[in-house]
C-alpha positions in Angstrom: 149.7 296.3 240.0 148.1 297.7 243.2 148.5 294.3 244.9 152.2 295.2 245.4 151.2 298.0 247.8 151.1 297.4 251.5 147.7 298.1 253.0 149.4 299.3 256.2 151.0 302.2 254.3 147.7 303.5 253.0 145.1 305.8 254.5 141.6 306.8 253.6 142.2 309.7 251.2 138.5 310.3 250.7 136.5 309.4 253.9 133.4 307.3 253.3 134.0 307.3 249.5 132.0 304.1 248.8 130.0 304.1 252.0 126.7 303.4 250.2 124.8 303.4 253.5 125.8 307.0 254.1 125.2 308.0 250.5 121.6 306.7 250.9 121.2 308.6 254.2 122.3 311.8 252.4 119.8 311.1 249.7 116.9 310.7 252.2 118.0 314.0 253.8 117.8 315.7 250.5 114.4 314.3 249.8 113.1 315.4 253.2 114.5 319.0 252.9 113.6 319.4 249.2 115.7 322.6 249.1 115.0 323.4 245.5 111.4 322.1 245.2 112.4 319.4 242.8 111.1 316.3 244.6 107.6 316.5 243.0 109.2 316.2 239.6 111.2 313.1 240.2 109.0 310.9 242.4 109.6 307.8 240.2 113.3 308.2 240.5 113.1 308.6 244.3 110.9 305.6 244.6 113.3 303.5 242.5 116.1 304.3 244.9 114.0 303.8 248.0 112.9 300.4 246.8 116.6 299.4 246.9 117.5 300.8 250.3 118.6 297.4 251.6 121.0 297.0 248.8 123.0 300.0 250.0 123.6 298.4 253.4 124.7 295.0 252.3 128.5 295.3 251.6 129.0 298.0 254.2 127.5 295.6 256.8 129.5 292.6 255.6 132.7 294.6 255.9 131.8 295.7 259.4 131.1 292.1 260.4 134.4 290.8 259.0 132.8 288.9 256.1 134.7 290.9 253.5 138.4 291.8 253.7 139.9 295.2 253.1 142.1 295.4 250.0 144.3 297.9 248.3 141.8 299.5 245.9 142.1 302.1 243.2 138.5 303.4 243.4 138.4 304.8 239.9 138.7 301.8 237.7 138.0 303.3 234.3 139.8 302.0 231.2 141.5 305.4 230.7 143.2 305.1 234.1 145.4 302.2 232.7 148.4 303.2 230.7 148.8 300.7 227.8 151.6 299.7 225.5 151.2 301.4 222.1 152.2 298.2 220.3 150.8 295.3 222.3 147.9 297.0 223.9 148.8 295.4 227.2 148.3 297.3 230.5 151.5 298.7 231.9 150.7 300.7 234.9 147.8 302.3 236.8 147.5 306.1 236.8 145.3 308.6 238.7 146.3 307.3 242.1 144.8 310.0 244.3 142.0 307.6 245.2 144.3 304.6 246.0 143.3 303.5 249.6 142.0 300.6 251.6 138.6 299.4 250.3 136.7 296.5 248.9 137.8 294.7 245.8 134.1 294.5 245.0 134.0 298.3 244.6 136.7 298.3 242.0 135.1 295.5 240.0 131.7 297.1 240.2 133.0 300.5 239.2 134.8 299.0 236.2 131.6 297.2 235.1 129.2 300.1 235.6 131.6 302.3 233.5 132.7 299.8 230.9 129.8 297.6 230.2 127.3 300.2 229.2 126.4 301.2 225.7 126.2 304.9 226.3 127.9 307.8 227.9 127.1 308.5 231.6 124.9 311.5 230.9 123.0 310.1 227.8 119.4 311.4 228.2 117.9 309.0 225.6 117.4 305.9 227.7 116.8 303.8 224.6 120.5 304.1 224.0 121.5 303.0 227.5 121.8 299.3 228.0 123.9 296.9 230.0 126.1 294.9 227.6 126.4 291.4 228.9 129.2 290.6 226.4 131.4 293.4 227.6 130.7 292.2 231.1 131.8 288.7 230.2 135.0 289.9 228.5 136.0 292.0 231.5 135.1 289.3 234.0 137.1 286.6 232.2 140.2 288.7 232.3 139.7 289.8 235.9 139.1 286.3 237.2 142.1 284.9 235.4 144.3 286.7 237.8 142.0 287.4 240.8 140.1 284.2 241.4 142.8 282.6 243.5 143.1 285.7 245.7 139.5 286.6 246.3 137.4 285.0 249.0 134.2 283.0 248.4 132.2 286.0 249.6 134.0 288.3 247.3 133.4 286.1 244.3 129.8 285.5 245.1 129.0 289.2 245.3 130.9 290.3 242.1 127.7 290.6 240.0 125.9 292.4 242.8 128.8 294.9 243.2 128.3 296.1 239.6 124.7 296.8 240.2 125.5 298.5 243.6 128.0 300.9 242.1 125.6 302.0 239.4 122.9 302.4 242.1 125.3 304.4 244.3 126.2 306.7 241.5 122.6 307.2 240.5 121.7 308.0 244.1 124.5 310.5 244.3 123.5 312.2 241.1 119.9 312.4 242.4 120.9 313.8 245.7 122.9 316.5 244.0 119.9 317.3 241.7 117.7 317.7 244.7 120.2 319.8 246.5 120.6 322.2 243.6 123.5 320.7 241.6 126.2 321.9 244.0 128.7 318.9 243.7 128.8 317.5 240.1 129.4 319.9 237.3 126.3 320.4 235.1 126.0 321.8 231.6 122.3 321.8 231.0 119.0 321.8 232.8 118.3 318.5 234.7 121.8 317.2 233.8 122.1 315.4 237.1 118.6 314.0 236.7 119.6 312.6 233.3 122.6 311.0 234.8 120.5 309.5 237.6 118.1 307.9 235.1 121.0 306.7 233.0 122.5 304.8 236.0 119.1 303.6 237.2 118.5 302.1 233.7 121.7 300.2 234.1 120.6 299.0 237.5 117.3 297.7 236.1 119.1 296.0 233.2 121.6 294.3 235.6 118.7 293.1 237.7 117.1 291.5 234.7 120.5 289.9 233.7 121.6 288.9 237.2 121.3 285.2 236.7 123.4 285.4 233.5 125.9 287.6 235.3 126.2 285.0 238.1 126.6 282.2 235.5 129.5 284.0 233.9 131.3 284.2 237.2 130.9 280.5 237.7 132.0 279.9 234.1 135.4 281.5 234.7 136.0 280.8 238.3 137.3 277.6 239.8 136.1 277.8 243.4 139.5 277.2 244.9 139.4 280.3 247.0 141.1 281.3 250.3 
């Protein structure tokens, strides 16, 4: 669908939308300023993010060094942003195109997995209900690679599993940053809503780290390495 768009005709509609490096820097700034005095109550969450600081730099640096290509990306690859045929269930067209812009294919894949391969809603507070579903990951990956494996570069294919973890980490960090800053960006409906969202995403990150070898094996299973 979006591959029919010309990259030259697009511009960055939301600057630095997936700049995980800058998201991490904003998080560190929020920790240091501690505007609402909340740092002391989420030290484990802060430590979790800080331990993975290098992860936030990886894809941004690879893009800057020319190791990953810019693609036409949707940047909100949830299932409900695909209009489907009522009879066949086949995807017809992408909707919600306000975030369509140049970006990394890895971000779209990672976003789809972090949203679609979880067993709970994004703000589920009971972490026993929050798990990474490797079977859902495999089903999505199979379909994705059937059409994308001959277009993606070797680097893109190699970092597909990592991208899923990175997007969950990015979202968790953004939720945590907003919590520390006083819940001024994401809409909240209860006390510690953003903190619950943070822990939800960080649980997915931890689960993906435990399953990373299996995630990589699934990529190899469905991908003939005849890449450009």
